[in-house]
PAKESE-429189 format. One record per residue: residue in three letters; x, y, z of N, C-alpha, C, O in turn; residue number from 1. Coordinates in Angstrom, 3 decimals, always signed. Atoms other than C-alpha are relative to their C-alpha. Last residue first. Layout:
% residues N
<code: ala | n.u: X | n.v: Y | n.w: Z | ca.u: X | ca.v: Y | ca.w: Z | c.u: X | c.v: Y | c.w: Z | o.u: X | o.v: Y | o.w: Z | pos: NUM>;
...
% end
This chain:
% residues 84
<code: ala | n.u: -0.162 | n.v: +1.225 | n.w: +0.791 | ca.u: -32.234 | ca.v: -26.056 | ca.w: +13.115 | c.u: -1.312 | c.v: -0.473 | c.w: -0.551 | o.u: -1.361 | o.v: -1.491 | o.w: -1.241 | pos: 84>;
<code: pro | n.u: +0.614 | n.v: +1.194 | n.w: -0.608 | ca.u: -32.740 | ca.v: -22.461 | ca.w: +14.242 | c.u: +0.147 | c.v: -1.200 | c.w: -0.927 | o.u: +0.083 | o.v: -1.065 | o.w: -2.149 | pos: 83>;
<code: gln | n.u: +1.193 | n.v: +0.431 | n.w: +0.717 | ca.u: -30.230 | ca.v: -20.051 | ca.w: +12.674 | c.u: -0.590 | c.v: -1.216 | c.w: +0.686 | o.u: +0.137 | o.v: -2.166 | o.w: +0.973 | pos: 82>;
<code: ser | n.u: -0.227 | n.v: +1.111 | n.w: +0.918 | ca.u: -27.830 | ca.v: -18.598 | ca.w: +15.165 | c.u: -1.305 | c.v: -0.361 | c.w: -0.672 | o.u: -2.383 | o.v: -0.032 | o.w: -0.177 | pos: 81>;
<code: leu | n.u: +1.165 | n.v: +0.779 | n.w: +0.399 | ca.u: -27.908 | ca.v: -15.226 | ca.w: +16.873 | c.u: +0.408 | c.v: -1.111 | c.w: -0.959 | o.u: +1.234 | o.v: -0.895 | o.w: -1.846 | pos: 80>;
<code: thr | n.u: +0.217 | n.v: -0.188 | n.w: +1.416 | ca.u: -24.737 | ca.v: -14.038 | ca.w: +18.523 | c.u: -1.169 | c.v: -0.877 | c.w: -0.387 | o.u: -1.295 | o.v: -1.993 | o.w: +0.117 | pos: 79>;
<code: arg | n.u: +1.073 | n.v: +0.739 | n.w: +0.655 | ca.u: -24.445 | ca.v: -13.584 | ca.w: +22.260 | c.u: -0.016 | c.v: +0.359 | c.w: -1.473 | o.u: +0.026 | o.v: +1.537 | o.w: -1.830 | pos: 78>;
<code: arg | n.u: +0.905 | n.v: -0.907 | n.w: +0.706 | ca.u: -21.113 | ca.v: -12.473 | ca.w: +23.623 | c.u: -1.046 | c.v: -0.849 | c.w: -0.688 | o.u: -0.743 | o.v: -1.929 | o.w: -1.194 | pos: 77>;
<code: phe | n.u: +0.614 | n.v: +0.479 | n.w: +1.224 | ca.u: -19.115 | ca.v: -14.351 | ca.w: +26.197 | c.u: -0.860 | c.v: +1.097 | c.w: -0.592 | o.u: -1.292 | o.v: +2.021 | o.w: +0.097 | pos: 76>;
<code: arg | n.u: +0.437 | n.v: -1.086 | n.w: +0.878 | ca.u: -16.829 | ca.v: -13.863 | ca.w: +29.147 | c.u: -0.569 | c.v: -0.596 | c.w: -1.279 | o.u: -0.028 | o.v: -1.550 | o.w: -1.839 | pos: 75>;
<code: cys | n.u: +0.298 | n.v: +0.496 | n.w: +1.343 | ca.u: -16.432 | ca.v: -16.276 | ca.w: +32.036 | c.u: -0.491 | c.v: +1.179 | c.w: -0.840 | o.u: -1.354 | o.v: +1.938 | o.w: -0.400 | pos: 74>;
<code: arg | n.u: +1.373 | n.v: +0.373 | n.w: +0.336 | ca.u: -15.094 | ca.v: -14.424 | ca.w: +35.040 | c.u: -0.083 | c.v: -0.501 | c.w: -1.438 | o.u: +0.704 | o.v: -0.113 | o.w: -2.301 | pos: 73>;
<code: arg | n.u: +0.810 | n.v: -1.101 | n.w: +0.523 | ca.u: -11.404 | ca.v: -14.448 | ca.w: +35.842 | c.u: -1.392 | c.v: -0.507 | c.w: -0.337 | o.u: -1.606 | o.v: -1.712 | o.w: -0.473 | pos: 72>;
<code: gly | n.u: +0.453 | n.v: -0.862 | n.w: -1.090 | ca.u: -9.692 | ca.v: -16.964 | ca.w: +38.119 | c.u: -0.840 | c.v: +1.177 | c.w: -0.457 | o.u: -1.433 | o.v: +1.870 | o.w: +0.370 | pos: 71>;
<code: pro | n.u: +0.608 | n.v: +0.698 | n.w: -1.148 | ca.u: -7.739 | ca.v: -18.561 | ca.w: +35.301 | c.u: -0.371 | c.v: +0.989 | c.w: +1.100 | o.u: +0.351 | o.v: +1.950 | o.w: +1.364 | pos: 70>;
<code: pro | n.u: -0.945 | n.v: +0.635 | n.w: -0.930 | ca.u: -7.034 | ca.v: -16.132 | ca.w: +32.429 | c.u: -0.727 | c.v: -0.721 | c.w: +1.133 | o.u: -1.854 | o.v: -0.359 | o.w: +1.469 | pos: 69>;
<code: val | n.u: -0.361 | n.v: -0.898 | n.w: -1.098 | ca.u: -9.794 | ca.v: -15.504 | ca.w: +29.869 | c.u: +0.959 | c.v: -0.727 | c.w: +0.934 | o.u: +0.920 | o.v: -1.955 | o.w: +1.020 | pos: 68>;
<code: ile | n.u: -0.900 | n.v: +0.653 | n.w: -0.952 | ca.u: -10.400 | ca.v: -17.069 | ca.w: +26.460 | c.u: +0.406 | c.v: +1.032 | c.w: +1.043 | o.u: +0.853 | o.v: +2.129 | o.w: +0.708 | pos: 67>;
<code: glu | n.u: -1.303 | n.v: -0.658 | n.w: -0.050 | ca.u: -13.387 | ca.v: -15.472 | ca.w: +24.797 | c.u: +0.841 | c.v: -0.721 | c.w: +1.033 | o.u: +0.353 | o.v: -1.069 | o.w: +2.108 | pos: 66>;
<code: arg | n.u: -0.791 | n.v: +0.069 | n.w: -1.223 | ca.u: -16.465 | ca.v: -17.444 | ca.w: +23.807 | c.u: +1.308 | c.v: +0.770 | c.w: -0.151 | o.u: +1.869 | o.v: +0.859 | o.w: -1.244 | pos: 65>;
<code: ala | n.u: -1.409 | n.v: -0.079 | n.w: +0.373 | ca.u: -18.886 | ca.v: -16.409 | ca.w: +21.080 | c.u: +0.800 | c.v: +0.051 | c.w: +1.292 | o.u: +0.669 | o.v: +0.988 | o.w: +2.079 | pos: 64>;
<code: phe | n.u: -0.820 | n.v: -0.957 | n.w: -0.733 | ca.u: -22.318 | ca.v: -17.579 | ca.w: +22.201 | c.u: +1.429 | c.v: -0.053 | c.w: -0.514 | o.u: +1.982 | o.v: -1.137 | o.w: -0.695 | pos: 63>;
<code: glu | n.u: -1.398 | n.v: +0.396 | n.w: -0.001 | ca.u: -24.757 | ca.v: -19.248 | ca.w: +19.827 | c.u: +0.775 | c.v: +1.093 | c.w: +0.715 | o.u: +0.599 | o.v: +2.276 | o.w: +0.421 | pos: 62>;
<code: leu | n.u: -0.983 | n.v: -1.075 | n.w: +0.065 | ca.u: -28.482 | ca.v: -19.124 | ca.w: +20.326 | c.u: +1.393 | c.v: -0.588 | c.w: -0.136 | o.u: +1.611 | o.v: -1.780 | o.w: +0.083 | pos: 61>;
<code: ser | n.u: -0.497 | n.v: -0.064 | n.w: +1.382 | ca.u: -31.326 | ca.v: -21.552 | ca.w: +19.695 | c.u: +0.916 | c.v: +1.199 | c.w: -0.210 | o.u: +0.764 | o.v: +1.956 | o.w: -1.168 | pos: 60>;
<code: phe | n.u: +0.492 | n.v: -1.221 | n.w: +0.633 | ca.u: -32.870 | ca.v: -20.754 | ca.w: +23.119 | c.u: +0.464 | c.v: +0.171 | c.w: -1.445 | o.u: +0.291 | o.v: +1.247 | o.w: -2.018 | pos: 59>;
<code: ala | n.u: +1.352 | n.v: -0.358 | n.w: -0.423 | ca.u: -32.664 | ca.v: -24.093 | ca.w: +24.930 | c.u: -0.578 | c.v: +1.171 | c.w: -0.792 | o.u: -1.781 | o.v: +1.219 | o.w: -1.050 | pos: 58>;
<code: gly | n.u: +0.975 | n.v: +1.001 | n.w: +0.416 | ca.u: -29.672 | ca.v: -25.426 | ca.w: +23.027 | c.u: -1.430 | c.v: +0.399 | c.w: +0.309 | o.u: -2.330 | o.v: +0.187 | o.w: -0.504 | pos: 57>;
<code: glu | n.u: +0.022 | n.v: +0.024 | n.w: +1.465 | ca.u: -27.608 | ca.v: -22.269 | ca.w: +23.363 | c.u: -1.059 | c.v: -0.971 | c.w: -0.509 | o.u: -1.829 | o.v: -0.648 | o.w: -1.413 | pos: 56>;
<code: leu | n.u: +0.740 | n.v: -1.176 | n.w: +0.450 | ca.u: -28.571 | ca.v: -21.930 | ca.w: +27.035 | c.u: -0.099 | c.v: +0.039 | c.w: -1.527 | o.u: -1.145 | o.v: +0.386 | o.w: -2.075 | pos: 55>;
<code: cys | n.u: +1.415 | n.v: +0.203 | n.w: -0.350 | ca.u: -27.454 | ca.v: -25.492 | ca.w: +27.772 | c.u: -0.858 | c.v: +1.171 | c.w: -0.477 | o.u: -1.947 | o.v: +0.964 | o.w: -1.012 | pos: 54>;
<code: ala | n.u: +0.518 | n.v: +1.036 | n.w: +0.902 | ca.u: -24.163 | ca.v: -24.996 | ca.w: +25.894 | c.u: -1.485 | c.v: -0.259 | c.w: +0.268 | o.u: -2.263 | o.v: -0.425 | o.w: -0.671 | pos: 53>;
<code: leu | n.u: +0.221 | n.v: -0.602 | n.w: +1.312 | ca.u: -23.573 | ca.v: -21.727 | ca.w: +27.753 | c.u: -0.556 | c.v: -1.008 | c.w: -0.994 | o.u: -1.426 | o.v: -0.667 | o.w: -1.794 | pos: 52>;
<code: leu | n.u: +1.127 | n.v: -0.933 | n.w: -0.048 | ca.u: -24.087 | ca.v: -23.369 | ca.w: +31.134 | c.u: -0.298 | c.v: +0.574 | c.w: -1.378 | o.u: -1.450 | o.v: +0.594 | o.w: -1.810 | pos: 51>;
<code: val | n.u: +1.210 | n.v: +0.810 | n.w: -0.171 | ca.u: -21.779 | ca.v: -26.298 | ca.w: +30.341 | c.u: -1.236 | c.v: +0.896 | c.w: +0.003 | o.u: -2.226 | o.v: +0.591 | o.w: -0.661 | pos: 50>;
<code: asp | n.u: +0.319 | n.v: +0.660 | n.w: +1.267 | ca.u: -19.093 | ca.v: -23.997 | ca.w: +28.948 | c.u: -1.270 | c.v: -0.834 | c.w: +0.088 | o.u: -2.052 | o.v: -0.879 | o.w: -0.861 | pos: 49>;
<code: cys | n.u: +0.308 | n.v: -0.907 | n.w: +1.102 | ca.u: -19.163 | ca.v: -21.718 | ca.w: +32.008 | c.u: -0.415 | c.v: -0.720 | c.w: -1.277 | o.u: -1.494 | o.v: -0.442 | o.w: -1.800 | pos: 48>;
<code: val | n.u: +1.437 | n.v: -0.108 | n.w: +0.215 | ca.u: -19.353 | ca.v: -24.241 | ca.w: +34.842 | c.u: -0.342 | c.v: +0.708 | c.w: -1.310 | o.u: -1.370 | o.v: +0.419 | o.w: -1.923 | pos: 47>;
<code: glu | n.u: +0.537 | n.v: +1.360 | n.w: +0.016 | ca.u: -15.759 | ca.v: -25.427 | ca.w: +35.191 | c.u: -1.477 | c.v: +0.001 | c.w: -0.409 | o.u: -1.972 | o.v: -0.978 | o.w: -0.967 | pos: 46>;
<code: ala | n.u: -0.336 | n.v: +0.560 | n.w: +1.315 | ca.u: -14.539 | ca.v: -21.933 | ca.w: +34.271 | c.u: -0.552 | c.v: -1.410 | c.w: -0.164 | o.u: -0.854 | o.v: -1.834 | o.w: -1.279 | pos: 45>;
<code: pro | n.u: +0.933 | n.v: -0.495 | n.w: +1.015 | ca.u: -16.398 | ca.v: -20.609 | ca.w: +37.326 | c.u: +0.266 | c.v: -0.581 | c.w: -1.391 | o.u: -0.674 | o.v: -0.858 | o.w: -2.135 | pos: 44>;
<code: ala | n.u: -0.542 | n.v: -1.133 | n.w: +0.746 | ca.u: -14.281 | ca.v: -22.889 | ca.w: +39.545 | c.u: -1.027 | c.v: +0.466 | c.w: -1.030 | o.u: -1.678 | o.v: -0.363 | o.w: -1.665 | pos: 43>;
<code: val | n.u: +0.356 | n.v: +0.078 | n.w: +1.412 | ca.u: -16.106 | ca.v: -25.117 | ca.w: +42.033 | c.u: +0.518 | c.v: +1.260 | c.w: -0.682 | o.u: +0.222 | o.v: +2.371 | o.w: -0.243 | pos: 42>;
<code: thr | n.u: -0.277 | n.v: -1.219 | n.w: +0.747 | ca.u: -14.746 | ca.v: -25.773 | ca.w: +45.510 | c.u: -0.338 | c.v: -0.228 | c.w: -1.466 | o.u: +0.004 | o.v: -1.264 | o.w: -2.036 | pos: 41>;
<code: arg | n.u: -1.380 | n.v: -0.153 | n.w: +0.470 | ca.u: -16.402 | ca.v: -28.752 | ca.w: +47.166 | c.u: +0.151 | c.v: +1.335 | c.w: -0.718 | o.u: -0.840 | o.v: +1.963 | o.w: -1.090 | pos: 40>;
<code: gly | n.u: -0.934 | n.v: +0.251 | n.w: -1.090 | ca.u: -19.528 | ca.v: -29.764 | ca.w: +49.086 | c.u: +1.460 | c.v: +0.062 | c.w: -0.416 | o.u: +2.312 | o.v: -0.594 | o.w: +0.181 | pos: 39>;
<code: leu | n.u: -0.881 | n.v: +1.112 | n.w: +0.361 | ca.u: -21.623 | ca.v: -30.069 | ca.w: +45.932 | c.u: +0.993 | c.v: -0.357 | c.w: +1.099 | o.u: +1.594 | o.v: -1.431 | o.w: +1.078 | pos: 38>;
<code: gln | n.u: +0.795 | n.v: +1.186 | n.w: +0.305 | ca.u: -24.508 | ca.v: -27.964 | ca.w: +47.243 | c.u: +0.864 | c.v: -1.225 | c.w: -0.298 | o.u: +0.506 | o.v: -2.349 | o.w: +0.054 | pos: 37>;
<code: ala | n.u: +0.678 | n.v: +0.440 | n.w: -1.228 | ca.u: -22.272 | ca.v: -25.400 | ca.w: +48.927 | c.u: -0.784 | c.v: -1.282 | c.w: -0.242 | o.u: -0.788 | o.v: -2.176 | o.w: +0.604 | pos: 36>;
<code: ala | n.u: -1.010 | n.v: +0.534 | n.w: -0.915 | ca.u: -19.994 | ca.v: -25.180 | ca.w: +45.879 | c.u: -0.641 | c.v: -0.523 | c.w: +1.284 | o.u: -0.267 | o.v: -1.586 | o.w: +1.778 | pos: 35>;
<code: met | n.u: -0.353 | n.v: +1.335 | n.w: +0.486 | ca.u: -22.969 | ca.v: -24.788 | ca.w: +43.542 | c.u: +1.009 | c.v: -0.646 | c.w: +0.940 | o.u: +0.922 | o.v: -1.840 | o.w: +1.225 | pos: 34>;
<code: ser | n.u: -0.978 | n.v: -0.021 | n.w: +1.086 | ca.u: -24.188 | ca.v: -21.899 | ca.w: +45.630 | c.u: +0.268 | c.v: -1.431 | c.w: -0.440 | o.u: -0.061 | o.v: -2.388 | o.w: +0.261 | pos: 33>;
<code: thr | n.u: -1.097 | n.v: +0.938 | n.w: -0.176 | ca.u: -27.132 | ca.v: -21.238 | ca.w: +47.909 | c.u: +0.985 | c.v: +0.159 | c.w: -1.153 | o.u: +0.832 | o.v: +1.049 | o.w: -1.989 | pos: 32>;
<code: ile | n.u: -0.988 | n.v: -0.138 | n.w: +1.060 | ca.u: -29.839 | ca.v: -18.664 | ca.w: +48.423 | c.u: +1.138 | c.v: -0.953 | c.w: +0.316 | o.u: +1.572 | o.v: -1.057 | o.w: +1.463 | pos: 31>;
<code: gly | n.u: -1.207 | n.v: -0.739 | n.w: -0.307 | ca.u: -32.907 | ca.v: -19.403 | ca.w: +50.485 | c.u: +0.879 | c.v: +0.133 | c.w: -1.222 | o.u: +0.469 | o.v: -0.183 | o.w: -2.339 | pos: 30>;
<code: phe | n.u: -1.200 | n.v: +0.476 | n.w: +0.690 | ca.u: -36.457 | ca.v: -20.421 | ca.w: +49.740 | c.u: +1.186 | c.v: +0.866 | c.w: +0.382 | o.u: +1.033 | o.v: +2.064 | o.w: +0.621 | pos: 29>;
<code: glu | n.u: -0.187 | n.v: +1.412 | n.w: -0.333 | ca.u: -39.450 | ca.v: -20.070 | ca.w: +52.068 | c.u: +1.223 | c.v: -0.607 | c.w: -0.695 | o.u: +1.635 | o.v: -1.722 | o.w: -0.375 | pos: 28>;
<code: pro | n.u: -0.766 | n.v: +0.197 | n.w: -1.232 | ca.u: -39.074 | ca.v: -16.282 | ca.w: +51.922 | c.u: +0.216 | c.v: -1.464 | c.w: +0.366 | o.u: +1.105 | o.v: -1.764 | o.w: +1.163 | pos: 27>;
<code: thr | n.u: +0.423 | n.v: +1.312 | n.w: -0.499 | ca.u: -40.155 | ca.v: -16.142 | ca.w: +48.264 | c.u: +0.796 | c.v: -0.346 | c.w: +1.255 | o.u: +1.847 | o.v: -0.979 | o.w: +1.160 | pos: 26>;
<code: gly | n.u: +1.125 | n.v: -0.158 | n.w: -0.912 | ca.u: -40.057 | ca.v: -12.499 | ca.w: +47.172 | c.u: -0.532 | c.v: -1.310 | c.w: +0.557 | o.u: -1.696 | o.v: -1.398 | o.w: +0.947 | pos: 25>;
<code: cys | n.u: +1.268 | n.v: -0.032 | n.w: +0.745 | ca.u: -37.873 | ca.v: -13.291 | ca.w: +44.156 | c.u: -1.218 | c.v: +0.088 | c.w: +0.916 | o.u: -2.305 | o.v: -0.344 | o.w: +0.533 | pos: 24>;
<code: pro | n.u: -0.038 | n.v: +0.150 | n.w: +1.454 | ca.u: -34.967 | ca.v: -14.130 | ca.w: +46.465 | c.u: -1.403 | c.v: -0.058 | c.w: -0.606 | o.u: -2.237 | o.v: -0.870 | o.w: -0.205 | pos: 23>;
<code: thr | n.u: +1.134 | n.v: +0.883 | n.w: +0.244 | ca.u: -35.412 | ca.v: -12.702 | ca.w: +49.971 | c.u: -0.102 | c.v: -0.161 | c.w: -1.512 | o.u: -0.636 | o.v: +0.716 | o.w: -2.191 | pos: 22>;
<code: ile | n.u: +0.765 | n.v: -0.124 | n.w: +1.239 | ca.u: -31.974 | ca.v: -11.287 | ca.w: +50.692 | c.u: -1.164 | c.v: -0.986 | c.w: -0.004 | o.u: -1.019 | o.v: -2.134 | o.w: +0.416 | pos: 21>;
<code: leu | n.u: +0.859 | n.v: -1.175 | n.w: -0.127 | ca.u: -30.428 | ca.v: -10.724 | ca.w: +54.141 | c.u: -0.929 | c.v: +0.165 | c.w: -1.203 | o.u: -1.773 | o.v: +1.060 | o.w: -1.213 | pos: 20>;
<code: arg | n.u: +1.049 | n.v: +0.362 | n.w: -0.956 | ca.u: -28.958 | ca.v: -14.256 | ca.w: +54.244 | c.u: -0.985 | c.v: +1.152 | c.w: +0.198 | o.u: -2.075 | o.v: +0.949 | o.w: +0.734 | pos: 19>;
<code: asp | n.u: +1.208 | n.v: +0.441 | n.w: +0.690 | ca.u: -27.101 | ca.v: -13.239 | ca.w: +51.089 | c.u: -1.115 | c.v: -0.419 | c.w: +0.948 | o.u: -2.266 | o.v: -0.527 | o.w: +0.525 | pos: 18>;
<code: tyr | n.u: +0.974 | n.v: -1.089 | n.w: +0.049 | ca.u: -24.591 | ca.v: -11.257 | ca.w: +53.118 | c.u: -1.316 | c.v: -0.425 | c.w: -0.646 | o.u: -2.328 | o.v: +0.262 | o.w: -0.509 | pos: 17>;
<code: thr | n.u: +0.179 | n.v: -0.656 | n.w: -1.288 | ca.u: -22.501 | ca.v: -14.263 | ca.w: +54.197 | c.u: -1.113 | c.v: +1.044 | c.w: -0.025 | o.u: -1.965 | o.v: +1.058 | o.w: +0.863 | pos: 16>;
<code: leu | n.u: +1.424 | n.v: -0.224 | n.w: -0.218 | ca.u: -23.015 | ca.v: -16.216 | ca.w: +50.960 | c.u: -0.313 | c.v: +0.720 | c.w: +1.307 | o.u: -1.469 | o.v: +0.752 | o.w: +1.730 | pos: 15>;
<code: asp | n.u: +0.108 | n.v: -0.224 | n.w: -1.445 | ca.u: -19.411 | ca.v: -15.988 | ca.w: +49.803 | c.u: -1.446 | c.v: +0.401 | c.w: +0.270 | o.u: -1.879 | o.v: +1.481 | o.w: -0.132 | pos: 14>;
<code: thr | n.u: +0.257 | n.v: -1.335 | n.w: -0.525 | ca.u: -19.854 | ca.v: -17.323 | ca.w: +46.275 | c.u: +0.020 | c.v: +0.024 | c.w: +1.521 | o.u: -0.433 | o.v: -0.917 | o.w: +2.173 | pos: 13>;
<code: asp | n.u: -0.776 | n.v: +0.175 | n.w: -1.235 | ca.u: -18.428 | ca.v: -20.420 | ca.w: +44.649 | c.u: +0.000 | c.v: +1.341 | c.w: +0.727 | o.u: +1.044 | o.v: +1.959 | o.w: +0.931 | pos: 12>;
<code: val | n.u: -0.879 | n.v: +1.148 | n.w: +0.177 | ca.u: -20.799 | ca.v: -20.873 | ca.w: +41.696 | c.u: +0.753 | c.v: -0.284 | c.w: +1.294 | o.u: +0.560 | o.v: -1.337 | o.w: +1.902 | pos: 11>;
<code: asn | n.u: -1.002 | n.v: -0.075 | n.w: -1.053 | ca.u: -23.750 | ca.v: -18.629 | ca.w: +42.407 | c.u: +0.859 | c.v: -1.254 | c.w: -0.065 | o.u: +0.418 | o.v: -2.342 | o.w: +0.307 | pos: 10>;
<code: leu | n.u: -0.507 | n.v: +1.334 | n.w: -0.300 | ca.u: -25.607 | ca.v: -18.515 | ca.w: +39.121 | c.u: +1.133 | c.v: +0.152 | c.w: +1.007 | o.u: +2.236 | o.v: +0.574 | o.w: +0.658 | pos: 9>;
<code: ala | n.u: -1.097 | n.v: -0.100 | n.w: -0.960 | ca.u: -27.768 | ca.v: -15.446 | ca.w: +38.708 | c.u: +0.414 | c.v: -1.421 | c.w: +0.350 | o.u: -0.398 | o.v: -2.212 | o.w: +0.830 | pos: 8>;
<code: leu | n.u: -0.512 | n.v: +1.259 | n.w: -0.503 | ca.u: -29.934 | ca.v: -15.268 | ca.w: +35.620 | c.u: +1.147 | c.v: +0.290 | c.w: +0.963 | o.u: +2.079 | o.v: +1.023 | o.w: +0.632 | pos: 7>;
<code: gly | n.u: -1.424 | n.v: +0.253 | n.w: +0.064 | ca.u: -32.094 | ca.v: -12.467 | ca.w: +34.376 | c.u: +0.361 | c.v: -1.331 | c.w: +0.619 | o.u: -0.503 | o.v: -2.134 | o.w: +0.972 | pos: 6>;
<code: his | n.u: -0.542 | n.v: +0.040 | n.w: -1.348 | ca.u: -35.532 | ca.v: -11.167 | ca.w: +35.304 | c.u: +1.504 | c.v: -0.219 | c.w: +0.007 | o.u: +2.202 | o.v: +0.382 | o.w: +0.824 | pos: 5>;
<code: leu | n.u: -1.045 | n.v: -1.013 | n.w: +0.007 | ca.u: -36.539 | ca.v: -10.164 | ca.w: +31.791 | c.u: +0.708 | c.v: +0.043 | c.w: +1.344 | o.u: +1.460 | o.v: +0.975 | o.w: +1.629 | pos: 4>;
<code: ser | n.u: -0.307 | n.v: -0.616 | n.w: -1.281 | ca.u: -38.525 | ca.v: -13.318 | ca.w: +31.362 | c.u: +1.099 | c.v: +1.025 | c.w: -0.183 | o.u: +2.078 | o.v: +0.780 | o.w: -0.888 | pos: 3>;
<code: val | n.u: -1.351 | n.v: -0.541 | n.w: -0.055 | ca.u: -40.145 | ca.v: -14.338 | ca.w: +28.099 | c.u: +0.193 | c.v: +0.688 | c.w: +1.338 | o.u: -0.658 | o.v: +1.462 | o.w: +1.778 | pos: 2>;
<code: met | n.u: -0.166 | n.v: -1.035 | n.w: -1.003 | ca.u: -43.188 | ca.v: -16.583 | ca.w: +27.965 | c.u: +1.454 | c.v: +0.432 | c.w: +0.031 | o.u: +2.352 | o.v: -0.410 | o.w: +0.010 | pos: 1>;
% end
């Protein structure tokens, strides 16, 4: 099954306005962030490589990483890799 829904990963997001959203039409679930769940500040750079590695393994892809200054969003491009 292929999803075209996308991926949203709230790392250290201000969730003030998110209380108005019903994610995926499921009112019994709310929206949270990694920082809220972990009880500490989480930098996007801390998450980026781990997320990309998991996606690469799950979908047999390879992402080309770009170095970005601290505080900037993780940047990457998808390149196809040969399945093992």
